[in-house]
py3Dmol code that shows the C-alpha trace and the ligand (Angstrom):
import py3Dmol

protein = """\
ATOM      1  CA  MET A   1       0.000   0.000   0.000  1.00  0.00           C
ATOM      2  CA  ALA A   2       1.472   3.368  -1.004  1.00  0.00           C
ATOM      3  CA  ALA A   3       2.142   5.870   1.811  1.00  0.00           C
ATOM      4  CA  PRO A   4      -0.023   9.014   1.818  1.00  0.00           C
ATOM      5  CA  LYS A   5       1.765  11.740  -0.151  1.00  0.00           C
ATOM      6  CA  MET A   6       2.481  13.910   2.900  1.00  0.00           C
ATOM      7  CA  PHE A   7       4.626  11.089   4.357  1.00  0.00           C
ATOM      8  CA  ASP A   8       6.401  10.368   1.064  1.00  0.00           C
ATOM      9  CA  LEU A   9      10.165  10.908   1.393  1.00  0.00           C
ATOM     10  CA  SER A  10      11.015  10.524  -2.303  1.00  0.00           C
ATOM     11  CA  GLY A  11      13.581  13.093  -3.406  1.00  0.00           C
ATOM     12  CA  ASN A  12      15.074  13.372   0.091  1.00  0.00           C
ATOM     13  CA  VAL A  13      18.549  12.406   1.209  1.00  0.00           C
ATOM     14  CA  ALA A  14      18.631  11.201   4.813  1.00  0.00           C
ATOM     15  CA  VAL A  15      21.666  10.751   7.048  1.00  0.00           C
ATOM     16  CA  VAL A  16      21.239   8.438  10.039  1.00  0.00           C
ATOM     17  CA  THR A  17      24.137   8.260  12.490  1.00  0.00           C
ATOM     18  CA  GLY A  18      24.393   4.904  14.202  1.00  0.00           C
ATOM     19  CA  GLY A  19      22.292   3.596  11.313  1.00  0.00           C
ATOM     20  CA  ASN A  20      23.816   0.124  11.573  1.00  0.00           C
ATOM     21  CA  GLY A  21      22.379  -0.465  15.066  1.00  0.00           C
ATOM     22  CA  GLY A  22      18.990  -1.074  16.653  1.00  0.00           C
ATOM     23  CA  ILE A  23      16.960   2.137  16.476  1.00  0.00           C
ATOM     24  CA  GLY A  24      19.096   3.722  13.734  1.00  0.00           C
ATOM     25  CA  ARG A  25      18.621   0.684  11.523  1.00  0.00           C
ATOM     26  CA  GLY A  26      14.861   0.716  12.172  1.00  0.00           C
ATOM     27  CA  ILE A  27      14.649   4.376  11.165  1.00  0.00           C
ATOM     28  CA  ALA A  28      16.961   3.994   8.142  1.00  0.00           C
ATOM     29  CA  LEU A  29      14.877   1.125   6.753  1.00  0.00           C
ATOM     30  CA  GLY A  30      11.663   3.077   7.424  1.00  0.00           C
ATOM     31  CA  PHE A  31      13.025   6.065   5.511  1.00  0.00           C
ATOM     32  CA  ALA A  32      14.022   3.814   2.607  1.00  0.00           C
ATOM     33  CA  GLU A  33      10.540   2.283   2.530  1.00  0.00           C
ATOM     34  CA  ALA A  34       9.154   5.839   2.381  1.00  0.00           C
ATOM     35  CA  GLY A  35      11.376   6.523  -0.657  1.00  0.00           C
ATOM     36  CA  ALA A  36      14.376   8.448   0.708  1.00  0.00           C
ATOM     37  CA  ALA A  37      17.968   7.913  -0.323  1.00  0.00           C
ATOM     38  CA  VAL A  38      19.752   6.918   2.885  1.00  0.00           C
ATOM     39  CA  ALA A  39      23.298   7.247   4.227  1.00  0.00           C
ATOM     40  CA  ILE A  40      24.196   5.407   7.420  1.00  0.00           C
ATOM     41  CA  LEU A  41      27.225   6.602   9.375  1.00  0.00           C
ATOM     42  CA  ALA A  42      28.776   4.396  12.061  1.00  0.00           C
ATOM     43  CA  ARG A  43      32.067   2.784  13.099  1.00  0.00           C
ATOM     44  CA  ASN A  44      31.582  -0.958  12.604  1.00  0.00           C
ATOM     45  CA  GLU A  45      32.068  -1.745   8.922  1.00  0.00           C
ATOM     46  CA  ASP A  46      30.648  -5.278   9.087  1.00  0.00           C
ATOM     47  CA  LYS A  47      27.415  -3.987  10.594  1.00  0.00           C
ATOM     48  CA  ASN A  48      27.428  -1.109   8.084  1.00  0.00           C
ATOM     49  CA  ARG A  49      27.641  -3.579   5.203  1.00  0.00           C
ATOM     50  CA  GLY A  50      24.767  -5.666   6.578  1.00  0.00           C
ATOM     51  CA  VAL A  51      22.351  -2.743   6.835  1.00  0.00           C
ATOM     52  CA  LEU A  52      23.524  -1.300   3.507  1.00  0.00           C
ATOM     53  CA  ALA A  53      22.519  -4.567   1.824  1.00  0.00           C
ATOM     54  CA  GLU A  54      19.066  -4.320   3.431  1.00  0.00           C
ATOM     55  CA  LEU A  55      18.687  -0.712   2.230  1.00  0.00           C
ATOM     56  CA  GLU A  56      19.740  -1.629  -1.293  1.00  0.00           C
ATOM     57  CA  ARG A  57      17.181  -4.428  -1.360  1.00  0.00           C
ATOM     58  CA  LEU A  58      14.519  -1.749  -0.838  1.00  0.00           C
ATOM     59  CA  GLY A  59      15.623  -0.199  -4.131  1.00  0.00           C
ATOM     60  CA  VAL A  60      16.736   3.244  -2.952  1.00  0.00           C
ATOM     61  CA  PRO A  61      20.167   4.860  -3.415  1.00  0.00           C
ATOM     62  CA  ALA A  62      22.104   4.118  -0.218  1.00  0.00           C
ATOM     63  CA  ILE A  63      25.614   4.351   1.178  1.00  0.00           C
ATOM     64  CA  ALA A  64      27.321   3.367   4.419  1.00  0.00           C
ATOM     65  CA  LEU A  65      30.273   5.379   5.667  1.00  0.00           C
ATOM     66  CA  LYS A  66      32.634   4.482   8.461  1.00  0.00           C
ATOM     67  CA  LEU A  67      32.499   7.396  10.898  1.00  0.00           C
ATOM     68  CA  ASP A  68      33.270   7.878  14.569  1.00  0.00           C
ATOM     69  CA  VAL A  69      31.073  10.844  15.476  1.00  0.00           C
ATOM     70  CA  THR A  70      33.427  11.809  18.311  1.00  0.00           C
ATOM     71  CA  GLN A  71      36.100  12.722  15.728  1.00  0.00           C
ATOM     72  CA  ARG A  72      35.041  16.305  15.058  1.00  0.00           C
ATOM     73  CA  ASP A  73      37.424  16.841  12.153  1.00  0.00           C
ATOM     74  CA  GLN A  74      35.799  13.908  10.328  1.00  0.00           C
ATOM     75  CA  LEU A  75      32.220  15.201  10.486  1.00  0.00           C
ATOM     76  CA  ARG A  76      32.357  17.738   7.657  1.00  0.00           C
ATOM     77  CA  PRO A  77      34.239  15.433   5.245  1.00  0.00           C
ATOM     78  CA  ALA A  78      31.672  12.706   5.954  1.00  0.00           C
ATOM     79  CA  MET A  79      28.710  14.994   5.252  1.00  0.00           C
ATOM     80  CA  GLU A  80      30.409  16.304   2.090  1.00  0.00           C
ATOM     81  CA  ASN A  81      31.004  12.728   1.003  1.00  0.00           C
ATOM     82  CA  VAL A  82      27.280  11.964   1.424  1.00  0.00           C
ATOM     83  CA  GLU A  83      26.344  15.044  -0.607  1.00  0.00           C
ATOM     84  CA  ARG A  84      28.790  14.122  -3.393  1.00  0.00           C
ATOM     85  CA  LYS A  85      27.347  10.606  -3.632  1.00  0.00           C
ATOM     86  CA  LEU A  86      23.625  11.144  -2.954  1.00  0.00           C
ATOM     87  CA  GLY A  87      22.933  14.891  -3.234  1.00  0.00           C
ATOM     88  CA  PRO A  88      22.062  17.622  -0.708  1.00  0.00           C
ATOM     89  CA  VAL A  89      21.155  16.254   2.722  1.00  0.00           C
ATOM     90  CA  SER A  90      17.580  17.190   3.658  1.00  0.00           C
ATOM     91  CA  ILE A  91      17.144  14.929   6.733  1.00  0.00           C
ATOM     92  CA  LEU A  92      19.608  14.363   9.567  1.00  0.00           C
ATOM     93  CA  VAL A  93      18.933  11.900  12.381  1.00  0.00           C
ATOM     94  CA  ASN A  94      21.343  12.248  15.297  1.00  0.00           C
ATOM     95  CA  ASN A  95      20.928   8.745  16.668  1.00  0.00           C
ATOM     96  CA  ALA A  96      24.430   7.420  17.488  1.00  0.00           C
ATOM     97  CA  GLY A  97      24.637   6.938  21.220  1.00  0.00           C
ATOM     98  CA  ILE A  98      26.369   5.080  23.994  1.00  0.00           C
ATOM     99  CA  ALA A  99      25.648   4.588  27.675  1.00  0.00           C
ATOM    100  CA  VAL A 100      28.025   4.177  30.593  1.00  0.00           C
ATOM    101  CA  MET A 101      26.060   3.248  33.707  1.00  0.00           C
ATOM    102  CA  ARG A 102      28.138   3.882  36.813  1.00  0.00           C
ATOM    103  CA  GLY A 103      27.423   5.824  39.994  1.00  0.00           C
ATOM    104  CA  ALA A 104      28.264   9.533  39.967  1.00  0.00           C
ATOM    105  CA  MET A 105      30.750   9.236  42.847  1.00  0.00           C
ATOM    106  CA  LYS A 106      32.968   6.937  40.792  1.00  0.00           C
ATOM    107  CA  PHE A 107      32.241   8.255  37.297  1.00  0.00           C
ATOM    108  CA  ARG A 108      35.466   8.612  35.316  1.00  0.00           C
ATOM    109  CA  ALA A 109      36.375  11.771  33.421  1.00  0.00           C
ATOM    110  CA  GLU A 110      37.151   9.839  30.224  1.00  0.00           C
ATOM    111  CA  ASP A 111      33.692   8.211  30.294  1.00  0.00           C
ATOM    112  CA  TRP A 112      32.061  11.612  30.845  1.00  0.00           C
ATOM    113  CA  ASP A 113      33.893  13.029  27.810  1.00  0.00           C
ATOM    114  CA  ARG A 114      33.113  10.019  25.599  1.00  0.00           C
ATOM    115  CA  VAL A 115      29.404   9.951  26.461  1.00  0.00           C
ATOM    116  CA  VAL A 116      28.896  13.717  26.175  1.00  0.00           C
ATOM    117  CA  GLU A 117      30.858  13.899  22.918  1.00  0.00           C
ATOM    118  CA  THR A 118      28.887  11.011  21.363  1.00  0.00           C
ATOM    119  CA  ASN A 119      25.409  11.791  22.687  1.00  0.00           C
ATOM    120  CA  LEU A 120      25.414  15.597  22.664  1.00  0.00           C
ATOM    121  CA  SER A 121      28.370  17.442  21.131  1.00  0.00           C
ATOM    122  CA  SER A 122      28.449  15.425  17.906  1.00  0.00           C
ATOM    123  CA  CYS A 123      24.713  16.033  17.466  1.00  0.00           C
ATOM    124  CA  PHE A 124      25.257  19.765  17.569  1.00  0.00           C
ATOM    125  CA  PHE A 125      28.278  19.822  15.266  1.00  0.00           C
ATOM    126  CA  LEU A 126      26.606  17.540  12.698  1.00  0.00           C
ATOM    127  CA  SER A 127      23.454  19.663  12.900  1.00  0.00           C
ATOM    128  CA  GLN A 128      25.514  22.804  12.333  1.00  0.00           C
ATOM    129  CA  ILE A 129      27.100  21.318   9.198  1.00  0.00           C
ATOM    130  CA  ALA A 130      23.770  19.982   7.910  1.00  0.00           C
ATOM    131  CA  ALA A 131      21.956  23.251   8.627  1.00  0.00           C
ATOM    132  CA  GLN A 132      24.495  25.258   6.627  1.00  0.00           C
ATOM    133  CA  SER A 133      23.650  23.115   3.598  1.00  0.00           C
ATOM    134  CA  MET A 134      19.904  22.881   4.306  1.00  0.00           C
ATOM    135  CA  ALA A 135      19.669  26.687   4.632  1.00  0.00           C
ATOM    136  CA  GLN A 136      20.912  27.053   1.067  1.00  0.00           C
ATOM    137  CA  HIS A 137      17.939  24.974  -0.094  1.00  0.00           C
ATOM    138  CA  GLN A 138      15.528  26.545   2.413  1.00  0.00           C
ATOM    139  CA  ARG A 139      14.343  23.183   3.736  1.00  0.00           C
ATOM    140  CA  GLY A 140      15.494  20.523   6.148  1.00  0.00           C
ATOM    141  CA  LYS A 141      14.596  18.222   9.024  1.00  0.00           C
ATOM    142  CA  ILE A 142      16.810  17.466  11.993  1.00  0.00           C
ATOM    143  CA  ILE A 143      15.705  14.705  14.367  1.00  0.00           C
ATOM    144  CA  ASN A 144      17.540  14.111  17.627  1.00  0.00           C
ATOM    145  CA  ILE A 145      17.138  10.815  19.446  1.00  0.00           C
ATOM    146  CA  ALA A 146      16.798  11.771  23.090  1.00  0.00           C
ATOM    147  CA  SER A 147      15.790   9.559  26.033  1.00  0.00           C
ATOM    148  CA  GLU A 148      13.434   9.196  28.983  1.00  0.00           C
ATOM    149  CA  TYR A 149      16.510  10.394  30.884  1.00  0.00           C
ATOM    150  CA  SER A 150      16.093  13.728  29.068  1.00  0.00           C
ATOM    151  CA  ILE A 151      13.072  14.122  31.360  1.00  0.00           C
ATOM    152  CA  PHE A 152      13.712  11.985  34.435  1.00  0.00           C
ATOM    153  CA  GLY A 153      16.755  11.513  36.596  1.00  0.00           C
ATOM    154  CA  ALA A 154      18.682   8.289  36.198  1.00  0.00           C
ATOM    155  CA  GLN A 155      19.756   6.022  39.029  1.00  0.00           C
ATOM    156  CA  SER A 156      23.191   5.751  37.412  1.00  0.00           C
ATOM    157  CA  GLY A 157      24.590   7.142  34.187  1.00  0.00           C
ATOM    158  CA  ILE A 158      25.060  10.793  35.060  1.00  0.00           C
ATOM    159  CA  ALA A 159      26.760  11.667  31.756  1.00  0.00           C
ATOM    160  CA  TYR A 160      24.060   9.919  29.685  1.00  0.00           C
ATOM    161  CA  ALA A 161      21.247  11.757  31.476  1.00  0.00           C
ATOM    162  CA  ALA A 162      23.052  15.111  31.312  1.00  0.00           C
ATOM    163  CA  ALA A 163      23.802  14.686  27.596  1.00  0.00           C
ATOM    164  CA  LYS A 164      20.263  13.574  26.713  1.00  0.00           C
ATOM    165  CA  GLY A 165      18.768  16.417  28.753  1.00  0.00           C
ATOM    166  CA  GLY A 166      21.043  18.843  26.941  1.00  0.00           C
ATOM    167  CA  LEU A 167      20.011  17.373  23.608  1.00  0.00           C
ATOM    168  CA  VAL A 168      16.380  18.359  24.178  1.00  0.00           C
ATOM    169  CA  GLN A 169      17.406  21.918  25.055  1.00  0.00           C
ATOM    170  CA  ALA A 170      19.679  22.039  21.994  1.00  0.00           C
ATOM    171  CA  THR A 171      16.708  20.833  19.931  1.00  0.00           C
ATOM    172  CA  LYS A 172      14.535  23.728  21.112  1.00  0.00           C
ATOM    173  CA  THR A 173      17.235  26.348  20.639  1.00  0.00           C
ATOM    174  CA  LEU A 174      18.176  25.156  17.157  1.00  0.00           C
ATOM    175  CA  ALA A 175      14.482  24.975  16.246  1.00  0.00           C
ATOM    176  CA  ILE A 176      14.080  28.681  16.950  1.00  0.00           C
ATOM    177  CA  GLU A 177      17.215  29.737  15.103  1.00  0.00           C
ATOM    178  CA  LEU A 178      16.631  27.542  12.066  1.00  0.00           C
ATOM    179  CA  ALA A 179      12.873  28.144  11.630  1.00  0.00           C
ATOM    180  CA  PRO A 180      13.377  31.123   9.271  1.00  0.00           C
ATOM    181  CA  HIS A 181      15.296  28.755   6.974  1.00  0.00           C
ATOM    182  CA  ASN A 182      12.358  26.300   6.904  1.00  0.00           C
ATOM    183  CA  ILE A 183      14.398  23.773   8.864  1.00  0.00           C
ATOM    184  CA  GLN A 184      12.437  21.893  11.542  1.00  0.00           C
ATOM    185  CA  VAL A 185      14.318  20.456  14.519  1.00  0.00           C
ATOM    186  CA  ASN A 186      12.595  17.932  16.774  1.00  0.00           C
ATOM    187  CA  ALA A 187      13.429  15.161  19.216  1.00  0.00           C
ATOM    188  CA  LEU A 188      12.134  11.645  19.700  1.00  0.00           C
ATOM    189  CA  ILE A 189      12.139  10.009  23.104  1.00  0.00           C
ATOM    190  CA  PRO A 190      12.217   6.251  22.765  1.00  0.00           C
ATOM    191  CA  GLY A 191      10.935   4.268  25.692  1.00  0.00           C
ATOM    192  CA  TRP A 192      12.624   0.971  26.412  1.00  0.00           C
ATOM    193  CA  ILE A 193      13.438  -0.499  23.012  1.00  0.00           C
ATOM    194  CA  ASP A 194      14.857  -3.964  22.393  1.00  0.00           C
ATOM    195  CA  THR A 195      18.407  -3.206  21.150  1.00  0.00           C
ATOM    196  CA  ASP A 196      22.013  -4.036  22.067  1.00  0.00           C
ATOM    197  CA  LEU A 197      22.039  -0.947  24.308  1.00  0.00           C
ATOM    198  CA  THR A 198      19.311  -2.293  26.567  1.00  0.00           C
ATOM    199  CA  VAL A 199      20.502  -5.910  26.848  1.00  0.00           C
ATOM    200  CA  PRO A 200      21.581  -5.312  30.488  1.00  0.00           C
ATOM    201  CA  ALA A 201      18.008  -4.197  31.300  1.00  0.00           C
ATOM    202  CA  GLN A 202      16.300  -7.127  29.601  1.00  0.00           C
ATOM    203  CA  SER A 203      16.343  -9.505  32.546  1.00  0.00           C
ATOM    204  CA  GLY A 204      16.030  -9.529  36.309  1.00  0.00           C
ATOM    205  CA  LYS A 205      14.353  -7.111  38.696  1.00  0.00           C
ATOM    206  CA  PHE A 206      14.999  -4.002  36.600  1.00  0.00           C
ATOM    207  CA  PHE A 207      13.297  -5.655  33.620  1.00  0.00           C
ATOM    208  CA  GLU A 208      10.224  -6.387  35.761  1.00  0.00           C
ATOM    209  CA  GLU A 209      10.170  -2.744  36.945  1.00  0.00           C
ATOM    210  CA  ILE A 210      10.313  -1.464  33.353  1.00  0.00           C
ATOM    211  CA  ILE A 211       7.520  -3.777  32.199  1.00  0.00           C
ATOM    212  CA  THR A 212       5.341  -2.797  35.173  1.00  0.00           C
ATOM    213  CA  ARG A 213       5.891   0.903  34.567  1.00  0.00           C
ATOM    214  CA  THR A 214       5.292   0.697  30.782  1.00  0.00           C
ATOM    215  CA  PRO A 215       1.507   0.771  30.167  1.00  0.00           C
ATOM    216  CA  ALA A 216       2.003  -1.199  26.940  1.00  0.00           C
ATOM    217  CA  GLY A 217       3.586  -3.910  29.102  1.00  0.00           C
ATOM    218  CA  ARG A 218       6.527  -4.660  26.840  1.00  0.00           C
ATOM    219  CA  PHE A 219       9.723  -3.318  25.266  1.00  0.00           C
ATOM    220  CA  GLY A 220       9.322  -1.608  21.913  1.00  0.00           C
ATOM    221  CA  LYS A 221      10.836  -2.925  18.699  1.00  0.00           C
ATOM    222  CA  PRO A 222      13.409  -0.773  16.841  1.00  0.00           C
ATOM    223  CA  GLU A 223      11.173  -0.604  13.763  1.00  0.00           C
ATOM    224  CA  GLU A 224       8.433   0.959  15.920  1.00  0.00           C
ATOM    225  CA  MET A 225      10.554   4.135  16.044  1.00  0.00           C
ATOM    226  CA  ALA A 226      10.263   4.530  12.268  1.00  0.00           C
ATOM    227  CA  GLY A 227       6.706   5.892  12.054  1.00  0.00           C
ATOM    228  CA  ALA A 228       7.348   8.943  14.238  1.00  0.00           C
ATOM    229  CA  ALA A 229      10.697   9.489  12.504  1.00  0.00           C
ATOM    230  CA  ILE A 230       9.028   9.440   9.073  1.00  0.00           C
ATOM    231  CA  PHE A 231       6.456  11.938  10.355  1.00  0.00           C
ATOM    232  CA  LEU A 232       9.214  14.277  11.567  1.00  0.00           C
ATOM    233  CA  ALA A 233      11.163  13.820   8.319  1.00  0.00           C
ATOM    234  CA  SER A 234       8.208  14.477   6.023  1.00  0.00           C
ATOM    235  CA  HIS A 235       5.993  17.371   4.946  1.00  0.00           C
ATOM    236  CA  ALA A 236       3.436  16.064   7.455  1.00  0.00           C
ATOM    237  CA  SER A 237       5.446  17.839  10.187  1.00  0.00           C
ATOM    238  CA  ASP A 238       6.234  21.120   8.411  1.00  0.00           C
ATOM    239  CA  PHE A 239       4.558  23.117  11.225  1.00  0.00           C
ATOM    240  CA  VAL A 240       6.110  21.039  14.009  1.00  0.00           C
ATOM    241  CA  THR A 241       9.394  22.292  15.428  1.00  0.00           C
ATOM    242  CA  GLY A 242      11.142  22.206  18.790  1.00  0.00           C
ATOM    243  CA  ALA A 243       8.876  19.352  19.851  1.00  0.00           C
ATOM    244  CA  THR A 244       9.756  16.258  21.809  1.00  0.00           C
ATOM    245  CA  ILE A 245       7.672  13.206  20.959  1.00  0.00           C
ATOM    246  CA  CYS A 246       7.633  10.099  23.155  1.00  0.00           C
ATOM    247  CA  VAL A 247       7.477   6.717  21.429  1.00  0.00           C
ATOM    248  CA  ASP A 248       7.468   4.747  24.627  1.00  0.00           C
ATOM    249  CA  GLY A 249       4.344   2.627  25.149  1.00  0.00           C
ATOM    250  CA  GLY A 250       3.261   5.235  27.699  1.00  0.00           C
ATOM    251  CA  PHE A 251       6.343   5.003  29.980  1.00  0.00           C
ATOM    252  CA  ALA A 252       6.575   8.790  30.481  1.00  0.00           C
ATOM    253  CA  ILE A 253       2.971   9.216  31.620  1.00  0.00           C
ATOM    254  CA  ARG A 254       3.084   6.736  34.498  1.00  0.00           C
TER     255      ARG A 254
END
"""
ligand_1 = """\
48
LIG
P 22.578 0.360 19.722
O 23.704 0.098 20.656
O 21.834 -0.775 19.114
O 23.050 1.324 18.563
C 23.902 2.399 18.798
C 24.409 2.890 17.461
O 25.265 4.016 17.660
C 25.205 1.844 16.723
O 24.827 1.878 15.373
C 26.641 2.303 16.881
O 27.392 1.890 15.743
C 26.442 3.814 16.921
N 27.530 4.527 17.570
C 27.911 4.477 18.868
N 28.978 5.252 19.063
C 29.290 5.813 17.869
C 30.300 6.694 17.433
N 31.237 7.176 18.258
N 30.308 7.070 16.141
C 29.369 6.590 15.288
N 28.404 5.749 15.633
C 28.362 5.347 16.920
O 21.593 1.284 20.588
P 20.153 1.861 20.286
O 19.744 1.579 18.911
O 19.304 1.437 21.399
O 20.437 3.411 20.487
C 20.249 4.383 19.471
C 19.957 5.704 20.133
O 18.726 5.611 20.849
C 21.010 6.159 21.149
O 21.207 7.534 21.039
C 20.366 5.808 22.468
O 20.855 6.607 23.519
C 18.911 6.106 22.149
N 17.964 5.481 23.055
C 17.786 4.133 23.074
C 16.846 3.571 23.926
C 16.584 2.112 23.949
O 15.745 1.679 24.766
N 17.197 1.290 23.136
C 16.055 4.377 24.830
C 16.334 5.810 24.729
C 17.243 6.315 23.872
P 28.973 1.522 15.796
O 29.205 0.845 17.112
O 29.207 0.694 14.603
O 29.666 2.851 15.708
"""
view = py3Dmol.view(width=600, height=400)
view.addModel(protein, "pdb")
view.setStyle({"model": 0}, {"cartoon": {"style": "trace"}})
view.addModel(ligand_1, "xyz")
view.setStyle({"model": 1}, {"stick": {}})
view.zoomTo()
view.show()
C-alpha cells in the first residue's frame, strides 16, 4: 500500500548516524521504505555492510560510511562525502549513542567526555554542518534521538542523562534559530526499546520494573521508532518544530 503523499520521502537524502544499530537501523529502513535515499554513518564496517545490503534491497540509493562521530574533524568530510554521492542532505537523524552506567561518585572523566561527545556534542556539530547546507535549499529536518533520561533523573549514568537532557534543550534552541530557513528540529524520546544498548536491562528485577511501569507492558521494537521518525522527516510535520515526541508505550505518563 502506497504511503499518503504527505509522508512520502522521495527526493530526500537522509543521514542516520548509528544507522547500523537497533533504532538507527529501524529508522533507516523506514526512511528507505518511504522513498528516501539513505546514508548510514557508524564505526563498525561489518554492521554497516549488513544494513547497507538491506537498504539496497529496498531499491533506494544508499551508502554506508565508516564514521566515529566523536572525531570532530571527520564530520564535515563525511557529510560532504554523502552530498557528493547522494545529493544535498535534507534529513539528519542524530541517533548514534552510547551509555556508561556507573554511579556519579565513581564516574570517570574519560567516560564523561566520551558519552557527552557522542550523545550531545556530535549532534550539535553535525546539525551545524547539515543546517548550513539545508539553509541554502531553504528546507530541512533534523531529528535528535533523546531519552526518557532527558526528562527523568537516572539512578546511574550521570553523563548519559546530562547529555540527553542537553540534547532536548539544543533541539529547542536550534528549532528557533533555524525556523526562518524552513528547517524543523525535533526530538524523539524512545521508551525501552529492544536493542544491544538495553541488553543489560532485559532480565532480572529491573526488567520487571520497566515492564510494570510501561503501560504497553513490553519493550518496543526498533522498527516501531520509524513511524514517528518518518512523520518528523516528512511534509506532514512542516509546522512542528522544537517538539519532543515520546514513542514509549506510555512510559513517560506513568
Ligand atoms: P545500539 O547500541 O543498538 O546502537 C547504537 C548505534 O550508535 C550503533 O549503530 C553504533 O554503531 C552507533 N555509535 C555508537 N557510538 C558511535 C560513534 N562514536 N560514532 C558513530 N556511531 C556510533 O543502541 P540503540 O539503537 O538502542 O540506540 C540508538 C539511540 O537511541 C542512542 O542515542 C540511544 O541513547 C537512544 N535510546 C535508546 C533507547 C533504547 O531503549 N534502546 C532508549 C532511549 C534512547 P557503531 O558501534 O558501529 O559505531
